[in-house]
N, C-alpha and C positions, 0 to 999 in steps of 0.2 A: 498606364495600369498600375493600382499601388497592389503588394504584396498581401498586404494585411486582409485577412477575409477572402482571398483565391485560395482554389484548388489545386494549390505548388504540388506537382510530385515528390515526393521525400528521395531529399540526396541522399540517405544514408540506403536507401535500396539498391542503388548502383553498385556498390561494394559487397553489399549483404547476399545477394540473390545470382553475382559471379564467385563466390564461393573465398572474397577476399574480407571478410570479416575478421578485426581484431580481437578474436576470443581468447581466454586463456588456453583452450588445447591448444592452440598451435605457436605458444612460445616456446622456444626451444635456446637454450641456454648451454654455452661448454661446460662438459663435466657435470650434468643434472643426473640427480637422482635420487628415486622416485619413493613415496611414502604409503603405506598400505595403515589403515586407521583399525586396531582391534576394537571391539566391540563387545558390552555386556553381554551374555546370553540370557540374562535373568533381572528381573525389573526390580529387586529388592534385598538386600544383602550387603556383603562387606567381601572385599577380594583380600583371601588371605596370604598369596602367594602369588607369584609369576614368573616360573620358570623359564630363561632366556636360553638355556645351554645348547637347546635343538634348535632353535631359531639359528644360532651364531654359528651349526655349522652347513648353512647353506651357503654357499659361495655367491659374492658378491655384496654380502650384508653390512653395511656401515655403520647402523645404530640400533638400539632397543631405549625406548622411552617408557618408563614406567612410573609410575603415579610420587613413588620416591624422587624422582628428577626432576619434577614440576612441584612439589609441593608446595612453591609461594606463587605460582602463577596463579593469578586471578584477574576475572573480567568483570566489568561492573553491570549493575540493573541501572539503566540510566533512567527509566519511569519508576518512581517511589509513590507507594502506596499509601495512603494514613496508616502509622503504625508497623509498615514493613519492617521485619526483624534481617533479612536476610538484604543485603547490598550488593554484593559480591558471591560469587562464586567460582570453585576451583576450576580449571581446565581438565586436569587429570586428578581423579578421589578415589579413594579405594573403599567409599563409604558409596555404594549402590542403588542409584533412587530409578532407574529406568532403562528397560530393555535397549541396548544401541547406546548408552553411556559410554564415550569413550573411554577404555581402561588402558591402554598401551597404542605405541607409534611404532613400525617399523620402518625401516629405509636401507633401502640396497638399491644396487648400479640399474638394475633393471624392473621395470612392474612385475615380471613373473616372480623374480628372485624373493622379491618383497612381498608377494601372495604365498609363495612357499612358508617364508621362515615364519610369516604370521599365522599361518598352522597348523607353525608347529612349538608355540607356545604353549607352557604347560599352567593353565590357570586353578588357584587354589581358591573355591568360593564357598561361602556360607549363606545360603539362599534364607531369606524370610518372608512371611508372607506379604502379599501385596493387596494397596490400596487401590482400586481401580474406580472409575467415578465421582463426579464432585459431590453428590447426595450420598455415597459410602462415605465420601471421606468425613463427613460431619458424625458418621455415628460413634456412639460413645464407644464401642468396642473396633474398630477400623484402626489397623496397624498405624503407628505414629511414622511420617517420615522424617520426624526433627524429634524428636523424644524431649529432647530439652524444652522445647516450645509447652509441651502438652497438649497441644491440640494441632490441628492440619487445616486451620483457620489464617489467613497470612492478613486480611484486613479487612473489615466491615463498616462500612459507612455508608451515611444519607445524603443524599441531594435533593432539592426541591422542598417541597411544602413539607413541610413538619406536621398539618392538620390535614393531608391529603385523605388520610382515611377516614375520618368523618365525615368529610362531603361525600366518599362513596358508601358509606353506610346509609346518609338521609337520600341519598338518590331515590328518583322512581322505578329506573332499570342499572341494572348491574349485569354484566356479562364479566363472569368470572373462568380463565383457562390455564392452562400449564402448558409451555411450550419448551421443548428438547429441537438444540440443532445439535448435528453430528460435527464429530471432527475433521476437519479436511486438511488438506493439506496443498500449498504451491505446485505447481508441475512447469517451470520455465524448460523454453528448448534445451536451452545451457546448463547441464547441472551443475554446486557450486564448485568451485575450480580455484589453488593457488600456483602461484609458483614463485620460491621465495630464495632470495640469495646476499649472504651477507660478506662486504667486506671492507676493510677499513674503517669500523665500528659504524656501517652506515648499513642499515638494512632496507632491501626493494623488494617489494612484494608486489605482483600481478593478482589480480583476484576479481573475478564475477562478482560484483559491489555495486548495489544502490547508491553510497555512500561511501566514498572513499577516504574522506576526511575524517569521519568518524571513527574508519576503520584504524587512519593512520594514531590518532589520538589513544585509543587503547591500547592494541601494539605498541606504542613509546610505553605509557605506563606500564603494560604488564611488564615490559623487561628491561624497564628503567633505562630507557635511553631518551636522549631530548628530542623533543618532536622534530626537530629539522633533519635527525639522523635517521628518519623514516619516510619512505617515499613508496606511496601506493597510485597504482597504476591501476583502471578500468575504464578500458577503449570501448570496446562496443561488448553490453551486456545481453546477452539471450534470454531477457524478461526475468522479473525480480519477482512481482505480486507482493511486495512485502517479505519474503522470505530470504532475503540477502539484504535487509538493510541494516547489519549489524555484524561485526566477527563474532566468527564460531568457536569454541573450543578446539576441535579440531583443526581448525585452520589457523589458528595461534601455534597448535601442536607444529605445524608443517614449519613454521617460522623460526622454532625453537630446534628441528632437527635440521636446518640451513644454518643456524648459529653453531650447530654442537658439529656438526661435519665438515662446515666451511664450504661444503657445494651449493651448489643451487638444488632445489628440491621440490618437486611437483607432486601434486595430489587433485586428485578430481572423485568426487562424490560416485561412486556404485549406485546403477539403479536399483538394485536389494539393499542399500541403506538409506534411500532416501526417506520413506517413512517413519524411519526410528530413528532419523539424525536432522533432518530439515524442520527447522517447527514449524506444527500443525498450527491452526488457530479454529476460532469459530465453538469450539466445545463448550456451550453453557445449557440453563435450566432458567425461563423466564415465569416466575406466578404470576399474574397480571388481572389487574380490573380495570375494565373500561364503563364507568357511569354515564348515565343519559337521563336527561329528563323528560317529562311525557312531550313535548314537541322534539323530541330526538336532536336534544343539543348534547353535545360533550359536557359534561359536568366535569370529570376528575380521571386523570388514568395513573393509577397504583400500579407500582410494581416492584417484584425482589428478584434480583438478576444475582444468579449461581453461579462463578464462570472459574471452570476449572483449569488452574495455573500449569497443571502437569508436575514435574519434577521439584523445580524450584523458579521462583520470578525469572521471566526471561529480559531481554533488553527492556523490552517494553511494559513487562510486569501485567498486572492489572487493566491497563488503559483500553483495549478491547473494550471492556468490560463496562468503562465508565464510558466510553462512547456509547456505546447502547443507550447507557443512561441519559447523556445531554442529547442523544438525540429521539427518543423515543416519542415526544409529541409532534413530531414532524410537520408538515405544514397546516397545523390544524391549531384553532383557540381552544382553551381550556380555562377553567377556573383555578384548577390546583392538579400540581401533579410532583411528585412524591415517588421515587426511587432508594430502596436499598440494593446496596453492591455488596457481594461477598465473592472474596476469591480464597479456593483453598489448593494445598498444594495434593497430587496422586502420585503414583509411580507409573507413570505414563510420560510421555517426551515432555519438555516445554513448552507450552504454546506461546505463539506471538504473534506478527502482522500477517494479514492476508489483504490482498482489494477488498477493500470495504470497510474494513476495520471496525467492526462492532456494529456497523450499518446495516448489511443486511441481517443482522440478528434480531433488532430491534422494528425494523420494518417489518419483518415478517410477525412479532408478535403484536403489532398495533394495528397494520392491514388485514390482519385476520381477526381478529376483537373486532370489529368496525364491521367486516362482511360478516360475523356470527350476530352483531345487534343487529344488523338490518335483515337477516333472514329471521330472528327472532319478533320481532317489530313488525313483520312485511314492507320493507322498504325499500326503494332501488338502492343499491349500494352505492351508483355514482352518485344519485342524488342527496345521498346522508352525506358523503364525504362533503358536496359543494355546499352543502347546509353548513358544516360545518369550519370549513376553509379560511385562511386567513387570505383577506382580499390584497391587492395591490398599495390601498389608501391608508392601510394598516401597516404597511412596510415603511421604514424599520422597526423593528419592535425587539423586544426583548422575550425569550421563552419564560415556563416556570423553572429550566433548568437552567438560565443565564444564556443562552446561545444568543446571538443579536443578529438575527437574521439583517440584511441589507435591501435585497433587492429582489425585485420577482411578480409574476403573476402567476403565481400557481392555480385558481382557476381555469386561468384560459388553458394551462397545459390538459388540465383532464380534460377537460370542454373537446379541446382537439384532438386528444386523443380519443373518445366517446366516438368522435364523428368518422376516427378512422376505422376503427373494428371492424370487422363484418365475419361475423360468426359462419361457421363452417357446417353447411344445412345438404339437404337430400342426399344424404348417404345413411345408407340401411346396408351396415354392417355389424349392429348386434352390440358398438360402442356406445358408454354413455357420453355425451358433450357436453361442457360448460366452457364460459369463458370468464375471467376472473382479473380483477385491479388492483394495481396498488399506486400509492402515491410518498415519493418521498424530498425531504432536505437535505442537502448533503454537505458537510462542511466541507472545506476548500480552503487553501493558501497557507496550509501549517505554517505558522511564522510570530504571533507575536511575541517576544522571549520574554517579555516579563509574565506575561500570561503562562508561558510556558514553567517560569521558573516557578510559578505560584500553582501551578497545578502538579507539581515535583519531579516535572522534566529537566535532567541534569545536560542539558544542552539550549544552545539560541536557536532562532527561528528564521534569522533576517539570509537574503542573498547578498552578495555584491556581483558586478557585471564590470571588467576591465572592456573599455569599446575603443579599438585603435584604427586611425585613419593611416595608414602609409604612405609615404613621399608619392606613391605612383596610384594615390585615391582607392586603392583596396582596403577592405575594411577585415577587422579579427577581431571576434568573438571570444571572450573568455570567461567561461562560468565554470563554478561550482558545482552545478547540478549536473546530471547522468543520463547519457542513452541509454535509455533500456530496453528499447524497442518503440517507445512511446512515439519518436519523430521529434522531439525535442529541438535537437541539431536544426531541423528544416525550418521549425518554429522561430529559434530564435534569428535564424537567418533572414527569415522574413520580415522579424521585426526590425530588426537593423537594414534591411535592404529599403525597408517602405521611409524609416524615419530619415535615414542618409542620403535618399535618393541617387542609390548605387544600384547597379544589376544585380541580383541575386549571386549569380554567379563568379560575382569579385567579393563574396562575403564568408571568410574563411570562421567557422565556430570551434573553439579549443574546448574539449569537456576531460573528464574522468585520470586528470594527474595532479595532484597532490604537490608537485613542484612545479607546476606551470600554470595554475589554476587559482582563483581565489579562493579562499576557506569557506567551509560551506561545513555547519554542523551537522545536518541530517540528510543533507543531499537529494536526490530524486524519491521520496515519498509521501503519501498522504496529498496527492494529488494538487502538486507545489510546484511542479517544477518550471512552469508558463506564469502561473500568477505571482509566484515572488521572484523567481528568477529572473521572468521576461516583466517586470515590474519595475526590478533594478536597471533593466538593459532600454527600456523605455526611456525613464531620470537619464543615464549615462547618456542614451542620444539626444535627448533637448539638451544637455549643454554642449556635447561635442558640436550639436548642431549651431546652437548660438554663436558657439566659437568660430565655428567657421563661416557664417554672416558676420559677424563683427571684422572679421578679416577681408572678406570681401566688399562689405562697405565701406571699408577704408579704402580698398584699391580704386573702389567703383565711385567714391565719390558721393555714395547714396546713404538713406539710412538703413540701418539692418529691414526694419519692418516694410521696407520697399524694395525685399528682395524676395525670389524664389526658387527653388531646386529644383531644376528639369533636365534632363535630358545629359547628366554629369556636367551640368555647367549649373554657374552658380547667374542670373541675371535680375537685371529690374523688371520688375512687372511690368507689362504694358509695352516693353522696349526690348527684347533680344538682344539686341544689336550691343546694347551694353551688355556685357555677359564678361564673364571670366571662368577657365575649365576647373572642374574640381580637384583635377591633378596639379595643374600651376597653383593652386590654392594652397594645396598639400605639401607641396615640392617648396613653399616660399615658408609655409609653415613651420617645416622641419631643418630649414635650414636658417630659421631667423631673420627672414627676410621681409624687411617693408612690413611687420606687424605695426599695430595699431599700439598708442601708447598704454602701458600696464598689463599686454597681454604675451603671455609665456611663449616660449618656441614649443612645438608639436603639436600633436592634435590626439591627444589620448587622454580620455576619463575614467575614472574609476568612482562609481556609487555602490553604497550600501541603503539595501533598503528594508525596514523593520516594519512590517505591516502594523497598521495600528490595530488590525481585530481581524479575525477571520474572515472570509467571504463563503456565501453560501449560495451553493448551486441548488438546481433542485431538478424533478422529473416525474414523469409517469407512466404506469408501464401495462401493459394488457395481453394476457394469453389465450388462447384457444387450445383447450385439449379436450382427448381422446380418451375414456378409461374403458379397458377390457374388464368388463365385472366378473369373467371367469378366473382371469390371470393377476388380473390387479395392475396390470399394465399401463402405463402414461404416455401418450405420446403428446409432444409439443405438436400441433399441426401449423399453428400460426402464430406471429409474435409481433407487437407494435412498442413503439418506445415516442415521447415525444419530452425533448431535454432542454434544459436553460442552462450554457454554460460562460452565460456573459458573453464577451465581445470574442468572436468566433475569428481566432489566427488563420487556420486553416478546416475548412468545414469539414474537408475528404477524412483527415487525419480523425477528429471529433466523432466521425461516423462508423469510420474504422474500430475507437475505442470503443464504443459504444458495443456494438455489435460482437468484439470479440470479449467484453465486461457480460454479456448477457449469457456468450456462450458459457463462459468457465460457470458463471451460477444456475444456469440449470443443469449443469453437475450437482453442484450444491443440492439442488431441488427433489434431484431425482436419484443418482447413481452415486455420487462419492461420498464416502465414511470410512476411517480407519477406526476399526473396532479391534478391541483387546478382550483377550480371554481374562478369566477372573484373575488367572497369577499374572497379567501383563503384558503377555506377550499379541504384538500387533498382528493382526492376519494381513495375510498376502495379499489378499484379493483387493483391487482399489478401484471399480471401474470411471474411466475419464469418459467424458460425452465424446460422441464420435459426429459425424454429419448425420447418422440415422436420427439422433437425438435434438440437432440442432435446426430447426426451419428457416426458411427464409425471415430475416427480420427487417421490419420498415422502421424507418427510424426518421422524423423529423425535428428537425432542430428550429428552434427560438433562441433569441437573444436579448438581451436586459444586460446591459454593460454594469459590473461594479461600480459604484460609487467610489468605491475603497482603493482598489486598485490600479495604478498607473494604466492605463491602457483599456481598461476596463473587463482585463480577463479573469475567469475562474477557471476553477480545475474542473476538469471531465474524466482523467483516467482511471477513477473508482466510479462513474456514475451506472454503466452498464450490470454492475453487480448487485447493486443494493435490491434492483425490483425485482427480480425474477422469481427467487422463493415465494415472495407473497403472493405474486401473480399466479403464478401456478397452483400453488395451493388454494387459492381462491375459486380457480378453476375448477380445478379437482372438487373444491364441497358444493359447487355449480352443479358438477356434475351429478351428484350423492345427496342432495339434499337432506335424507334422512338421516347420513351418515355423517353431515358435516362437523359437526360436536368434535368430533373425531380427529378430523386432520391437525395434527396438533405438534406432530417431529417431522422433521427433514434430515433425510431423503428419504422420496416419498418412493420408496422401491419398490417394485411388484410385492414384495409380502409383506410390506407395512402396508399396503391401498389393501390386499386381499384379507389383512385382517382383519383393519377396520370393517370391511363388510360381513364375515363371518365369526368374527369373534363378539 
């Protein structure tokens, strides 16, 4: 039985479910001290003074770090937008631009002492009026975050067809709407955390990170250390969802504290800090127009995307909003697509990555426009989609905004979904019911390094796999991608076991340590771990297998093409008696015994795979909802997904990823939003979805291998998050057709839905 395609149990679960997970919170080092980050209570102003006299009276205080102590400590903006003025930002700054901004760090021998001392810091603050909301930031009278710019606008550029507006204005039918997506926050099980130690001019950092090499680079550059003197370790990461894909200012400050005190320093983000400190995402306003001809054919799609960057461009900057632009056409054909992308700064926490990375937002906009067009034209929304959907014989193709769709059957996914849907009927409880659909194309396998350079990303996208067969024929895989709960350790083991012909129990996977794994510039983000990291492993396995067969052919006096690997032996096809064990071959290879001419000793291959292009997964979602007309409460009663992520290494894990993503995005659709007061204070209430909000989710998996990826894999980690807001929103609109044009903003909280009906 082959391992690729099998529902192999996750090997990670044995340790995670028995309390043996290797999390940052479990790290204990001799003499460890503890840090507390002091954050600004105001959203805009200046820190005029920070008197630490009272803090130093607390027994056990070791250090107090203020902006003057870290004046030259900077972190980079890795993704740069056209015309972006700010390319790096201070770790500690006395100019305050958001509530929750770090302004000091206190270090003590115990967590309690550090907390007590932090509460005694005497802060002198000069508060200024705040700018909250992307649209407000463009007002002429809006307070400026960077007065020297003369504006709050960071970037303004166009993508797609310059003449798109002309096609819209001359079309027979035009649907124009404005959509808003709320600011939401990643909420991993394991909070952000760091344990840093510094000895012999070497900095060792245990951190919960999706990209340890990325962290190593930025810390080394920030502190003026050579990269070989910084080691970053991320063993088990209890979820990331994009919120842990770079190093944060507070994390760099913990490293500074370790360097200053000479003691290991531990810090874990507190629950109360998360909404103000961990980068949120999604906050955007889309003004969009869908143009159709008299036969319901899509003519053009035109949009103006205004993104809220928060206090400064983060590590990823404008890129989530740019991804919204480039994925706006989805799986449909258009004569023209044009998108204006703008980003502004506001007095709120900087926005960054979150699972889906701009794709739920553009799917919300496009799919709501399509449903509204169907309603106005009296057409079935599924049939309207199928009429305009790209077909398999049109792929590969390049979209109007430069995306090279590689493979798939988009109409099959939607038809399969339609056949699954069974609306809730026969219930008389006074609630209004509807079913909504959404379809998407998902960019996965972030990696073409030169494309990344061209788009302003200061990083490479290739992955390297090191594959070694030991003298006893056990196998070790080393990769720069990271285990963040997605099951990559199991998936890589399956690929290696399958390709090398060994039991999966004899495969070890090494991840998450910059001293022991190959370089990975961006790690486990953007649905790329298996598509790119696995692609490198497939190529390494092919080389190692060929070498193994060449050695065996020499021993067996046979041609390599006449050999096969089975039952941990290499044997002549059709003659199992003519065979040699893998262990014997591996031992001989490492001892340089009986090798063919030109074959070097050992069995180890190192392969770097830089994708030629992105690969595109796709999916179709449907939701059945019930809306209480009196309260506005929305219940998702049933949910269905059809998804194609190319070759499925482990279908069970893909189904789990999709169900988890749907649950997460139901929160975006119905309950989750960080709301700020006019003076920039984040409100404490943040409602995650529970089992009451998440129904059973039926998943059907299709499989169209990628023609680009070695092994045919596409990404699956973000697929579940992309479709739910649009499917749920369309279902709510179907339940209240007379108010469908008002269903424009998420989350669709009871208050928001009630306002649609009553205001």
